[in-house]
N, C-alpha and C positions, 0 to 999 in steps of 0.2 A: 583646691579644686574639687567641682562638683562631677561624682561619679555619674557616668552615662549609662543607660541602657539600651539594649537592642529593641527596635519596635518591633511590637506584638506582630506575629504571622497575621496575615489576613486568612480567613475562614470562608470556604466554599462548601456546600450541601454539608454543613456541620463541621467540616473536617479543617483544621488549622494545616495552610498550608506551609509545612516544614519537614522535613528528614527528623525523624525521631525511632530511636532503636529502644525498646525496652526488655528485649530477650534477644539472645542469639539468635541468627537468623539459619535455620528456621528454629521457631518456637514450639514448645510442648505441643500447644494445640494443632499446630501445621504437621508436626509431626505424627501426632495422633490419626489425622485425615488421611496422611501420606500411606499409613498403614491399611486404612481402610480402602482408599483406593487400590491399593496393589491388590486386594481382595475382589475388588467388585467390578474395576475397570481395566478394560483390555489393556495389554502392557502396551499395544504399540501405539495407544494416545500419549504421548508424551509431553512433559510442561517443563518451562526454561526456568521458572521459579519454583525455591522448595517451600514457598509459603501459599496461604490459602487466604484469598480475599474474602472479606467481610463487608468492607464500604470504600466509597471512593468517590471523590468530587474533584475538580480542577486538574490539578497535575500530582495528586497524591492518591496511593492505595493504601487503605489501613488492612492489616491482615488478622485474621482472628486471635492472634495473642496480642494487639493491640499496636503493633510496628506500623509506623507512617513511611512510607515508600514513595520515594521519587520516581515518576512514571515517563520514561523516554520511551516508551515503547506505543502507547495508546492503543493498546490491544491488536497491535500491527496496523496502525494509521486507522484505526476506526473512529476511537473517540477524538475526534478533530476538535471538536469544539469544547472539550474537557467532558469529564463522566459526569452523567446525571445533569448537565445543563439544565436548568431551572424551565427555560422554554420547552425543552424537549419534553421533560417530566409533566409539564403541566398538559403540553397537548396529547402526549400517549395516555395520561390519566384520564383526559375528556372522551379521547376515543374508546378508551376501554368501557367507559360508562354509558355509550352509546350503543357499540356493538364491536365483539372482537372480530369476528368472520363470517363472511357470506359465500367467498369465492367470487372472485371479479367477472369469472366466467359463465357463472349462474346469475347471481343478482349485482350489477356492476354500482359502483359508489364512486362520490365526486374526489373523494383523496386519490385514488388512483388517476384520474384524469389530472386532477391539478397539477400532481407532481411531473406526469407527462408534460403537461403545457410548459412547466417551470424547466424543466431538462432541454425540451426544444428550443427554449429562448435563451439558454444559459450555454449551449452548447456550440462549438467554433463554426462558423459557416455561415454565410447569408442567403441561405436556401432553406425551403421548406422542409421540414423534419417532421419525423414520427418517434415515437418511444413505445419500448415495450419493458414490463418490469417482472422481475425473477427474484430468486432469492440470496444467491450467492455469486461471486466472481466467476467461479468455474462455471457455474450454469449459463450466466450471460454470455461468456466467451465462447462455449458450444451452441447458445444462440445466433451470437454473430456468424459462427461457420454455416450454421444451418442457412441463414438469410443470405449470406454471401454466394452460396451454391444454389439457391433457388434462383437468385436474380442473375447471375452469370449462365447458368447451367454447366459449371464446369466443377471440378472435385478438389483438384490440388490445393493444399493451404502451406504455404510458407511462414516459417517462424525462424527464430534467431539462436545464435548460440547463447548461453546464459540464461535464456528465456525463463520464467516462471509464468503459467498459465494458470495452473489448478490442479486438482488429483482426481478427477474424474478420468474414464478411459481414455475419451479425444484430448482431454486437457493434460494429462502423463504424457500422452504421445508429444503433444505440443510444448510441454516442458522439457528443459535440457537435462537437470541436475538428476544423477541416477539414485542416489542416497540424501535422504530416507524417501524421496518422492514416488520413485518408479520400480525400484529392485524388488523383483521377485513377482509384480504385479503383471507381467505381461500375458498374452500379447495385446500389444495397443492398436487402436485404430489406425487404418492405413491411410495413404495420400498425404502425409504429414511432412515436409520437406525442410532440412535445417539450413539458412545460411549463415554465413560470418557477418557478425555485427562490428561496427566501429568502435573499439575498446582504447582510447587515446594512451591509457598508462601501460597496455601492452602490446600493442599495434606498431609501435615504433614511430609514434608520431603521424600518422597517415593522416591525411588531409580527409575530411568528410568526404569530399566530393571523389577523391580516388578510393575512398574504402567505398563507397557505394558504387563505385564502377565495378569493383571486383565482386561485389554481392550481386548485381544485376547480371555480370558476366555469367555467374555459377548458376543464377536461378532459369536464365535463357537457355544453357547448355545442358542442364542435367533435370530440367522440368519442362522448360518451354511457357513461353507467355501465354500462348493460348489454351492451355491446359488449367491455368492458376486461378481460383476462383476467389481468393484475399490473400492478402499479406497481413499477418498479424504482429503487431510490435509495441511494446512498452516504451514511450517516449524516453523516459529513465527507468531502467531494470530495477525490480524490486529486490525480489530473493535471490537474482543473479549478481547482487553487488552494488546497487544504486549506479551502476554504470551509466552515463551520460555519453551518448555517440557524438563524434566531433561535429562541429557546428556545419550544416550543410548536409549530412548524411541524411536526416529524416525526411528534409524537403525533395532530395534527390529521389528518395525511395518511392515518394508519394507522387512525384512526376512521372516516374516509370508507370506506376500504377495507372494514372489516369491517360498516359499514352497507349496502354495496353486493355483497357477495359478490365482493370484488375480491383477490387473492391480494397482499400485501404482502413485497415481495421484499428484504430487507437486503443492498446489495453491500459485503461488510465484506473483500474481499479485501486491502486496504492496511489500513484500520484493526483488523481481528481480531487476538487472540491478545496482549493486554496492551500494544500499540501506544499506544494512548489513555490510559494509565492505569485501564483496565478491562479486564476479559478481553476485553471486543467493545464498541465504540463506541455500540452500540445502549442498552447499560445505562444510559448517562448519563441518559436520559430515560424510564427504564422502557420502551423499544419491547421488545414480543414479535413479530417478526418471523415472517410464516406461512412464508418459506423463507428461511435464511440461507446466504449465498453467500462461503465462505473460500479461501483460496490463501495465496500468498507466503509470510509468515511459518509457516504451519503445520506447514514440515518442515525447516527448516534449512539451506535451499538445494537439496535435492530436489525434482523437479516432483511437486506434488500439490495437489488441490484438492477442495473437497467442497461438495456441497448438504446442508445438514440441515433440516427440517422437520416440521411438523404429520403424523403419519401417515397421517390420511387423504389429505393433499392427496400426499404422497409414493407412497403406495399406487394412485392414480389410473391410474398409467401401467400398458401390459399387459407381461406378463412379455418379457423381453428387448428392452424400448424402450429401457433404459438401460443404458450401459456403455462398453466401448472397450479395446482391446486392451492398452494399459497403464494404464488408469485403476486408481489403488490399487495402483501398483506394491510389492511386498514391502519393495524397500529404503527405498521414500519413507515406507511404514507404518511401519517401524521408526524412522525419523528423528523421526517424527510424534510417537511416543509417547514417543522420550526428549525431545521439545522440551517436552511439555506437562509432562513430568515436570519439567523445569529450570525452566518458568515457575513452577510451584506451590513448588517446592523452594525457590528462590532469592528468592522475593516481586518477581518482575521488573514485577507491576504495580504495587507500590510504588516500584521503583527509576524506571518510567517517570514518575511523580509528581515524583520529584526531580529528574529530568532536566528536566521540564517547569518546575520552579522555578527551575532554574540557567541553563538556556538560554533561558528565556523572560524570567526577570528582567534577564539581559543585554541581550537584545534590546531589551525596552521601556526601558532606559537608553540604549541607543544611538539609538534611536526619539525620545527627549527631546530630544537633541542634533542629528539629523538628520532636517530635514522631508520627505527623499526617501523616507523609510519611511512609507508610508500608514498600514498598520494589521501589527500582531503579532498572529497568531491560531493557534490550533491546541490539542489537547490531549496531555498526555502527551510522549512522544518522538516527536512529529509536530506539528512547528513550522514556521510559515513568515511571513515578512513579502511583504508586498505593495509593490512600487514604483513610485513615482510621480515624476513631473515636480516640483521644489520649489514649494511652494504651491498645487498643485493635485491633482486626483483622475486626472488623465491618466497612463494606464500608463506605464512607462518599462522597456522591453523591452531596451532598449540598456544600460541601467545594469545589469541584472540579469546580462546576459552578461557586461559588464565586472567585476563584482565576483566571480561564479564563475571568471572565467577568470584572475583575480589570485589568487585562493585556488588553483585548481589548481595554479599555478604555485608556490606555496610549501607543497604537499604536503597540500593539506586537498580530499578530495572532498566536492562540495557541488552539489545539483542544482537544477534551474530547471524550474517548471510554469507552469501557469495558461492559461486560454483567450487571455489576451492576451502570453502570455510574459514575464511583469512579476513572476514571485513565485521568491523562493528558497526553497527548503524543505528541512528538516534531519529527517533520519530516523537518528539513530545508532541503533546495537547497543544494546540495553537492559545489555549487559555492559561498555559503556564506562566508562571513570574519569573522575572529575571533572576530575583532571589534563590529559586528552587534551580533554576539553571546552573547559576554560579556555584550553587554549593554541590550538585551533582557534579561539575567539572573538576570541583577540588578533590572529589570522591576518586574520578577517573584517573587524575594526575597521580594520586597517591597509589591505585591501582596498577599503572605505568610502572612506577618506581619499583614497585615491589615485585612484579613479574621479572 
């Protein structure tokens, strides 16, 4: 018999697309850098992995000790098209050579306008739109609130249980989870009200319509429709645990907003740009947000965010009321245009659906054998498992932490999330290969078995 050898791994950005451990995790160079971090960096800035990155490409991160790690985090849903995609790198290099900054509010440039035109064309809704560019998701959320208040002349903001919207003062008020995001940092901005969310795994199977009716009743009784400037919601929650409301919940909330002159804001910071198997998660139920907030995956790793929405709402703010020194930086705009081109050219929406079938299928098979997996949920390349004490629905944060740590030790980057800290979330770059996903899942199976 002739011996067969495994095919050589593909190479992206000079990096073999394979998991390879040459030292323990962390290796000696990462340990050295961790010691330097302890002396130089504020301890409140935590890290998930105990290693330090040196290079990355496709679905692999190479640390300073030469270990190749499978990336199931994408820098928290940022490097959707893969780290250092060649088109993004080339676009940014060309822009660096031209100019790095002028401030769009001082000397504007075409890249900002081109990104706005693209976003206006791609965002859900067949109506005239405008966009404004910023730096981070939290900054864009804050500006969506500002725009909503300017348009409606109202002040109240309605958000939801388990929501995450950022770390600034206003967005901390909008965020539900106390630790580590809010504890000790108050007082927070006022006129923010929290409403119940449809959470199918934990609300007794309440239908989307019935859950929305309860939510609307609470808003009307405790806030008053006439006081509400905007309702801000993640179509699929991110840090809250990848919670997808029951079908019908989101359209009912949007319909109520329309009926009462309330701005419906979709926070798609984590769900946008092909992540969920559609360009935007709002498309799954035909939502047409009045304002759409995007960031993370928009620019391939460069800081950029946006608010895109109905022209009459975006036009409500006075001249000079929106902006910022770095908002719509030319390098980030160049990257964003390349990212959008990559999503369209490589059919990354279709690739997200393939990842959902592969990863979701394997996780459901594991759940059928392990009663500690309470639910597998999510869409596209945004998949999660909620972990519980076997035979119950009691959250098991310790198990999530143990499985993640075991995966990290074997070179797989996986993140935890959820209000109760009991959710493992999977956000691989859409450029990742099936072979890497299969290998990472084998590590996860072993981690569950050993936990």
